[in-house]
C-alpha positions in Angstrom: 0.0 0.0 0.1 1.4 3.4 -0.9 2.4 5.7 2.0 3.9 9.1 2.5 4.9 11.0 5.6 1.4 12.5 5.6 -0.5 9.3 5.4 -1.4 6.6 8.0 -2.1 2.9 7.7 -5.6 1.8 7.6 -7.0 1.0 11.1 -7.4 -2.5 12.4 -10.4 -4.3 10.9 -11.2 -1.4 8.6 -14.3 -1.9 6.4 -15.8 0.0 3.6 -18.8 0.8 5.8 -16.6 2.2 8.5 -14.7 4.4 6.2 -17.9 5.6 4.6 -19.1 6.7 8.1 -15.8 8.4 8.7 -16.2 10.3 5.4 -19.7 11.5 6.5 -18.4 12.6 9.9 -15.7 14.5 8.1 -18.2 16.3 5.9 -20.2 17.4 8.9 -17.1 18.5 10.7 -15.9 20.5 7.8 -19.2 22.2 7.3 -19.1 23.1 11.0 -15.6 24.5 10.4 -13.9 22.4 13.1 -10.2 23.3 12.9 -8.9 19.7 12.9 -11.1 18.8 10.0 -10.3 21.9 8.0 -6.6 21.1 8.6 -7.0 17.6 7.3 -8.8 18.8 4.2 -6.1 21.5 3.6 -3.4 18.7 3.8 -5.1 16.1 1.5 -7.5 18.1 -0.7 -6.2 21.7 -0.9 -8.2 22.2 -4.1 -11.4 22.1 -2.0 -11.6 25.5 -0.3 -15.2 26.1 0.4 -16.6 24.3 3.5 -20.1 25.1 2.5 -19.6 23.2 -0.8 -17.7 20.3 0.8 -19.6 17.2 -0.4 -19.4 13.5 0.4 -17.3 12.7 -2.7 -14.6 15.1 -1.5 -14.8 13.7 2.0 -14.2 10.3 0.7 -11.3 11.5 -1.3 -9.7 13.0 1.8 -10.1 9.7 3.7 -8.6 7.8 0.8 -5.6 10.2 0.5 -5.1 10.1 4.3 -4.5 6.4 4.0 -2.2 6.7 1.0 -4.6 6.1 -1.9 -5.0 8.6 -4.8 -8.8 8.2 -4.9 -11.8 6.6 -3.2 -12.3 4.0 -6.0 -8.7 2.8 -5.5 -9.2 2.5 -1.7 -12.4 0.5 -2.4 -10.6 -1.7 -4.9 -7.8 -2.3 -2.4 -10.3 -3.5 0.3 -12.1 -5.7 -2.2 -9.0 -7.3 -3.6 -7.1 -7.7 -0.4 -9.4 -8.6 2.5 -6.4 -9.6 4.5 -4.4 -6.4 3.9 -3.3 -3.9 6.7 -6.9 -2.7 7.0 -7.9 -6.0 8.4 -5.0 -6.8 10.7 -5.9 -8.5 14.0 -3.7 -9.8 16.8 -1.6 -12.7 15.7 -2.2 -12.5 11.9 -4.1 -11.0 9.0 -7.6 -12.1 8.0 -7.2 -13.9 4.8 -9.9 -15.1 2.5 -8.6 -18.6 3.1 -9.3 -18.1 6.9 -12.7 -16.5 6.2 -13.9 -19.6 4.2 -12.1 -22.1 6.5 -10.1 -23.5 3.6 -8.6 -27.0 3.8 -6.6 -28.0 0.7 -6.2 -31.5 -0.6 -8.9 -32.7 1.8 -12.7 -33.6 2.2 -14.2 -35.5 5.0 -15.0 -39.2 4.3 -18.7 -38.6 5.1 -18.9 -35.7 2.6 -17.2 -37.7 -0.1 -19.8 -40.5 0.4 -22.7 -38.1 0.2 -21.3 -36.6 -3.0 -20.8 -40.0 -4.6 -24.3 -41.0 -3.7 -25.7 -37.9 -5.3 -23.8 -38.4 -8.6 -25.6 -39.4 -11.8 -24.6 -41.0 -15.0 -23.7 -37.7 -16.3 -20.8 -37.5 -13.9 -17.5 -39.3 -14.0 -17.0 -42.3 -11.7 -16.8 -40.8 -8.2 -14.0 -43.3 -7.4 -11.8 -41.2 -9.7 -12.6 -37.9 -8.0 -9.8 -36.3 -5.9 -10.6 -33.4 -3.5 -8.7 -30.2 -4.3 -10.0 -28.4 -1.3 -13.0 -27.8 1.0 -14.2 -24.4 1.9 -17.3 -23.3 3.9 -19.4 -20.5 5.2 -22.6 -20.2 7.3 -23.3 -24.0 7.4 -22.4 -24.7 3.9 -19.4 -26.8 2.7 -18.1 -26.6 -0.8 -15.7 -29.3 -2.2 -13.8 -28.9 -5.5 -13.0 -32.3 -7.0 -10.5 -33.0 -9.6 -11.7 -35.7 -12.1 -10.7 -37.1 -15.5 -13.4 -35.0 -17.1 -12.6 -31.8 -15.3 -13.4 -30.1 -11.9 -16.6 -31.1 -10.2 -18.0 -28.9 -7.5 -20.2 -30.0 -4.7 -22.2 -27.9 -2.2 -23.4 -29.6 1.1 -25.8 -28.5 3.7 -26.9 -30.7 6.6 -29.8 -32.1 4.4 -28.9 -31.3 0.7 -26.2 -32.0 -1.9 -25.8 -30.1 -5.1 -23.3 -31.2 -7.7 -22.0 -29.4 -10.8 -21.3 -31.0 -14.1 -17.6 -31.5 -14.9 -15.9 -28.4 -16.4 -12.6 -28.2 -18.2 -9.9 -26.0 -16.8 -9.2 -22.5 -18.2 -6.2 -21.9 -20.4 -3.7 -19.0 -20.1 -5.3 -15.7 -21.1 -8.9 -17.0 -20.6 -9.4 -15.1 -17.3 -12.2 -16.7 -15.1 -15.4 -18.6 -16.1 -18.3 -19.4 -13.8 -19.5 -23.0 -14.1 -21.6 -23.6 -10.9 -24.1 -21.7 -8.9 -26.7 -22.9 -6.3 -30.0 -21.9 -4.5 -27.8 -21.1 -1.4 -25.6 -18.6 -3.3 -22.4 -20.6 -3.9 -20.6 -19.5 -6.9 -17.7 -21.4 -8.4 -15.8 -21.9 -11.7 -12.3 -22.1 -13.3 -9.6 -19.6 -13.8 -6.6 -19.2 -16.0 -3.1 -20.1 -14.4 -2.1 -16.4 -14.1 -5.2 -15.5 -12.0 -4.2 -15.0 -8.3 -7.4 -13.4 -6.9 -11.0 -13.0 -8.0 -14.1 -11.0 -6.8 -17.6 -11.7 -8.0 -20.3 -9.1 -7.7 -23.7 -8.2 -9.2 -23.8 -5.3 -11.7 -26.1 -3.2 -9.6 -24.0 -3.5 -6.5 -21.4 -0.8 -5.7 -19.3 -3.0 -3.5 -18.1 -6.6 -3.9 -20.3 -9.3 -2.4 -18.0 -12.3 -2.9 -14.3 -12.7 -2.3 -13.4 -16.1 -3.7 -10.9 -18.8 -2.8 -8.5 -19.3 -5.8 -6.5 -22.4 -5.9 -5.6 -25.3 -8.3 -7.1 -23.4 -11.3 -10.5 -23.0 -9.8 -12.4 -20.5 -7.6 -15.2 -20.8 -5.0 -17.3 -18.3 -3.1 -19.4 -20.3 -0.7 -22.8 -18.8 0.2 -22.1 -15.5 -1.6 -25.3 -14.4 -3.3 -27.9 -15.5 -5.8 -27.3 -14.8 -9.5 -30.2 -12.9 -11.0 -31.3 -11.8 -14.4 -28.6 -9.1 -14.4 -25.8 -11.6 -14.6 -22.6 -11.0 -12.7 -19.3 -9.3 -12.8 -15.9 -11.1 -12.4 -12.9 -8.9 -11.4 -9.5 -10.6 -11.5 -6.4 -9.6 -9.6 -7.8 -6.3 -8.2 -8.8 -5.0 -11.7 -10.8 -1.7 -11.4 -12.9 -2.8 -14.3 -14.5 -6.3 -14.2 -15.9 -8.5 -16.9 -19.7 -8.3 -17.1 -21.1 -11.7 -17.9 -24.8 -11.8 -18.9 -27.1 -14.3 -17.4 -27.6 -16.0 -20.9 -23.9 -16.8 -20.9 -24.1 -18.6 -17.5 -25.0 -22.2 -16.7 -28.4 -22.9 -15.2 -28.6 -23.0 -11.4 -27.7 -26.5 -10.3 -30.4 -28.6 -8.7 -30.0 -29.9 -5.1 -30.7 -33.5 -3.9 -32.2 -33.9 -0.5 -30.2 -36.9 0.8 -30.8 -36.5 4.6 -34.5 -35.6 4.8 -35.5 -33.8 8.0 -38.9 -32.6 9.0 -39.5 -28.8 9.3 -39.3 -27.5 12.8 -42.5 -28.7 14.6 -43.7 -25.5 16.0 -47.0 -24.0 14.8 -46.4 -20.7 16.5 -46.6 -17.7 14.3 -43.0 -16.8 15.3 -41.7 -20.0 13.7 -43.5 -19.4 10.4 -42.4 -15.7 10.4 -38.8 -16.7 11.0 -38.9 -19.3 8.2 -40.4 -16.7 5.8 -37.7 -14.1 6.7 -34.9 -16.6 6.2 -36.3 -18.1 3.0 -36.4 -14.5 1.5 -32.8 -13.7 2.4 -30.7 -12.9 -0.7 -27.1 -12.0 0.1 -26.2 -14.4 1.4 -29.1 -16.8 1.2 -29.8 -18.8 4.5 -29.1 -22.4 4.5 -32.2 -24.8 5.0 -34.5 -22.0 6.2 -37.2 -24.5 7.3 -34.9 -26.1 9.8 -34.4 -23.1 12.0 -35.8 -22.8 15.5 -37.1 -19.4 16.8 -35.0 -18.0 19.6 -35.1 -15.0 21.9 -36.6 -11.7 20.9 -36.4 -8.3 22.4 -36.9 -4.6 21.8 -33.5 -3.0 21.4 -34.6 0.6 21.0 -38.1 2.2 20.8 -37.7 1.8 17.0 -35.9 -1.5 16.7 -36.6 -5.1 17.5 -34.4 -8.2 17.2 -35.3 -11.9 16.9 -32.8 -14.8 17.1 -32.9 -18.2 15.5 -30.9 -21.4 15.7 -29.8 -24.2 13.4 -27.2 -26.5 15.0 -24.1 -24.3 15.6 -25.5 -21.4 13.6 -27.1 -18.4 15.1 -29.0 -15.8 13.1 -30.3 -12.5 14.1 -32.8 -10.3 12.3 -33.8 -6.8 13.2 -36.8 -4.9 12.2 -37.8 -1.2 12.6 -36.8 2.1 11.4 -33.1 1.5 11.8 -32.8 -2.1 10.7 -29.6 -3.1 9.0 -29.8 -3.5 5.3 -27.8 -6.7 5.6 -30.2 -8.5 7.9 -30.6 -11.4 8.6 -27.0 -12.1 9.7 -25.7 -15.6 10.4 -22.9 -16.4 12.8 -21.3 -19.8 12.8 -20.0 -21.1 16.1 -18.1 -24.1 14.7 -14.3 -24.0 15.1 -12.5 -21.8 12.7 -9.1 -22.5 11.1 -6.4 -19.9 10.6 -4.8 -17.3 12.8 -7.8 -14.9 12.9 -11.3 -15.6 14.2 -14.4 -13.7 14.5 -15.0 -12.5 18.1 -16.4 -15.4 20.0 -16.1 -17.1 23.4 -17.1 -20.7 23.6 -17.5 -22.9 26.6 -19.1 -26.4 27.4 -22.6 -25.0 28.1 -22.8 -21.7 26.4 -21.2 -19.8 23.5 -21.3 -16.1 22.9 -20.6 -13.3 20.5 -21.8 -9.8 19.9 -24.3 -8.1 17.5 -24.4 -4.4 16.6 -27.6 -2.4 16.4 -29.0 1.2 16.4 -27.1 1.9 13.1 -26.6 5.5 12.0 -25.0 6.4 8.6 -24.3 2.7 8.1 -22.3 2.2 11.3 -22.9 1.4 15.0 -21.1 1.1 18.2 -24.0 -0.2 20.2 -23.8 -3.8 21.1 -25.8 -6.7 22.5 -24.4 -10.1 23.6 -25.9 -13.1 21.9 -25.2 -16.7 21.9 -26.2 -20.4 22.1 -27.3 -22.5 25.1 -25.8 -26.0 24.6 -27.2 -27.7 27.8 -30.9 -28.1 28.4 -30.3 -27.8 32.2 -29.2 -24.2 31.8 -32.0 -22.0 33.2 -30.3 -18.6 33.4 -27.4 -16.7 32.0 -26.2 -13.4 33.4 -23.4 -11.0 32.5 -21.4 -10.2 35.6 -19.4 -7.0 35.4 -16.9 -5.4 37.7 -18.6 -2.6 39.8 -21.9 -2.8 37.8 -25.2 -4.5 38.2 -25.5 -7.9 36.5 -27.5 -8.1 33.2 -29.8 -11.1 32.8 -30.3 -12.8 29.5 -33.5 -13.8 27.7 -33.3 -17.5 26.9 -35.5 -19.1 24.2 -35.0 -22.0 21.8 -31.4 -22.7 22.7 -30.4 -19.0 22.3 -29.8 -16.1 24.6 -29.7 -12.4 24.3 -28.3 -9.7 26.6 -28.9 -6.1 25.8 -28.4 -2.9 27.9 -27.6 0.8 27.4 -24.2 0.5 29.0 -22.6 -2.4 27.0 -21.1 -0.2 24.3 -17.6 -0.1 25.7 -17.5 -3.7 26.8 -13.9 -4.7 25.7 -13.3 -7.9 23.5 -9.9 -8.5 24.9 -7.6 -7.7 27.8 -8.0 -8.2 31.6 -11.3 -9.9 32.4 -13.9 -7.3 33.5 -17.0 -9.3 32.5 -18.0 -12.9 33.0 -20.9 -14.9 31.6 -22.5 -17.1 34.4 -24.8 -19.9 33.4 -26.9 -21.5 36.2 -29.2 -24.6 36.3 -32.8 -24.7 37.5 -31.6 -25.1 41.2 -29.4 -22.0 41.0 -26.2 -23.9 40.9 -23.4 -22.4 38.7 -22.7 -24.7 35.7 -20.2 -22.5 34.0 -18.3 -19.2 34.3 -17.0 -18.0 31.0 -14.8 -14.9 30.7 -16.4 -12.6 28.2 -13.0 -11.2 27.0 -10.9 -13.4 24.7 -7.6 -14.3 26.2 -4.2 -14.1 24.4 
């Protein structure tokens, strides 16, 4: 990343939404003629002299130049092409796309291989000749890329479904990337030329990338990215500012899933269950895996204008907010299964409970207001409280194997460092079954 004496590295875990909010804050500060903001503009955009006319585009330009990029599009491209770059540094390593998708090269579980072989048809090469190139996953979905004598075969697996691609020949030098597989749960995959090192897939109408892909062994995979619609999609290789628009007519048909592990829908006639299923089934980016299998969880009013509901499916937790300030990316799935790689999403996991944090009360696309949410793994757990130094305990709502703790004074609760907060789980007799430090430990 370019730097000069007047620039600074991107902050830890920087995201496009965070930087957009900073630009909006800068615009307000400049229009209010705050000296620090005016000095920042004078240093990075001296051509902009009138605070009254200072617009969002100029504010974004200042933020980009502050971090060593000549323009906002170049900064956006950097975040898209390098999700593990300095803007995403955390603790012991950088967050790489391989970590995000839990990549395991040259491997697939025996059970998954058997499911894929059973789902194959006469149109596929003999499964005995398939060799796993890698397994990647996201949000309860696993994708396996198999090498075969007839070309690469992709498989998407959920707890109850298997979806297979037809074999596809590899790409030759100079052919870029070609999508050969997409599914009802938003997995996108295909082949790439040998010179391609990275690839981003997006929809033409979106202004930001929706799918960073794993690129390895001449193929790419974006598990659970988004549904391909009538507008087609855009493929951008190696951080290119201009991607290749692929019309939907040039893409293969969406692959058809096989239900190989039938499971009844959640037996709960309550309207809450039906409403949750409808919300999850309508999710687009990314689609929600097996929406009919989710159990309704805890619900609460977070603000006078915002309500949240939780749902659970195995080790997956989903939250969905409704109201005037609901996030445009709801519902959001959090996966509590173990993560590979040096960097993990914030999570604390014990024998009886597991927890993470959710953000709400969004303003200008960003929020610092948190709630603690998680899973209850033991049916004997009757209560969970957050015990904090020098402050009252906060009790959780527990429903359907989920719990939710919200309060006006949780915003500054640290993720790491000395323990100042503990999650305490008790059984029906009031006995403590587990005390779990809320802060992650080095």
